[in-house]
N, C-alpha and C positions, 0 to 999 in steps of 0.2 A: 365540243364546239366552241371556237374560238370568236368571241364577242367583236362585233363590227362597231364603228362610230356610232351608227344610227341604233343599235342596241343600248348604249350606254344613254344617248339623247333620250331614248323613250323612258329609261328607268329613271333619269334624272326629273324629266317632265312630271313622272309620277310622284315623284318626292316634292317637287314644288307645289304641285298642286294639292297634296295632301297637307302640306305646310299651312297653305293658305287658308285652312278651318282653325288655325291656331296663330290669329295675329298677334304681333308684338304689344299691342295696345289694348289688349282684352286681359281681363284676369285669367291668371293661370289656373288650368284645370288639371286633374290627376286621371292620367292615362296612359297605357302602352298604346304602341301602333302595331297592328296585326298585318303582315304584308302577305297575302295568300297568291300563290303562284299556280297557275294553270296550263300545264303543257299541252294539253290538247286543244285550247283555244289561244294560248300565247298571253292570256291576261293575267296582269299586275293588280291586284286588288288591296286596297288598303282600308283598315275598319279601326275603330277606336274600341275601347274596352266594353261599349255597350252593343257591339256588333253594327254600329253604323256605319254605312260605307261613306269613306272620306275622298275616294278618288278610285278610278279604273282607267287603264290604259293596255292596250296589245302592243306586246313586243314581238314584233313581224317575226324575229328569228327563232322565239321558243314556240311558235304555231306547230303543232304536230311533232314537238321534240320527242324522241324516242330514246336518248341516251339514258344507259344505266345510272349513271351520275348527274343527272341533268339537276337535281335540288342542289347539290354541292356546287356546281357551277353557275347556277342561278344566285344562290348565296354569295359566292365570291363576287359576281358582277354586282348585286346590290351593295355589298359592304363597300365596293370600290366607288360606287356612286355616293353611298351616304357620306364617306369620307370627302369625296369632292365638293360636296354641297355643305359640309359642316358648317364652316363658318358663315356664309352667306345665307343659309337658310336653317338648318337644325338648331344652331345656337341662338335663333332669335324667335323659336315658336313658344307660345305661352303655354308650356306645359311643365307641371311640378315635377321636381328632380327626387328621388331617381327615376328615370322612365327607360323603357328599350323599344327597340324595333324585334319584332319576333316574327320568324317564319313560319308559314303554315304551308302544308300541302293542298293538293285540290279538294281533299275531302275536309279540310278544316282542321285538321289534326297539327298539332304544334310540334315543328322539327327541332328549333333552337333559336336562342337569341343570337341576334346578327349584331346589334350594336346596344350597349348600354351606358346611359350618360347618369352621371352623379356629380353635381357640382363642380368639380375640377378634374373629375377622373371619365375619360371616356375609354371603353373596352371595344374594340373593333376588331374581333376577329372570331372565326367560327371554331378555332381550335384552342383558344387559350385556355379553356379551363378543361380540357378533354383528356381525362385520366384522374381527374380531382377526386370522383369518388371513391375509385380504387384505391387511391394513395391514401385517402382519409380510413378508408377500411382496413388496410393494411397497417396503419399507423395505430388504429385503436386495438388491433389483433395484438400487436407487438407490446402496446402498454398494457392490456390486460394480461398477457403473457407474462410479463415481469411481477407481475402482484400476486 
């Protein structure tokens, strides 16, 4: 599914509407942002840690999406938009650091962190930490083997 300009506009609109819940002139709150994608309806919903809905939009291109890799494609599109609006929107949100944007599937199951923010560090990659657990397990096994 090749994203259209309209798809990016609809995702960015959702991010901006979500950010309105955290105006810069308010005290910072501690929360992550949970983004739920529903391929049957095309909805993109945003929730805080208390499961309070922050916004919802319909991404028309996602309606009735049947692609096997739908969530990977949606994640890439959302990451693109998060990066596009980072300075104008996300950096101005009154959310305590560190925080992250977390992708959830239609059933509310967490799929992955999309975007992690900590003071001066931003991690915007769905594959940045891929394989880390296996590498750590191998390192520990090798370390224990030597003793």
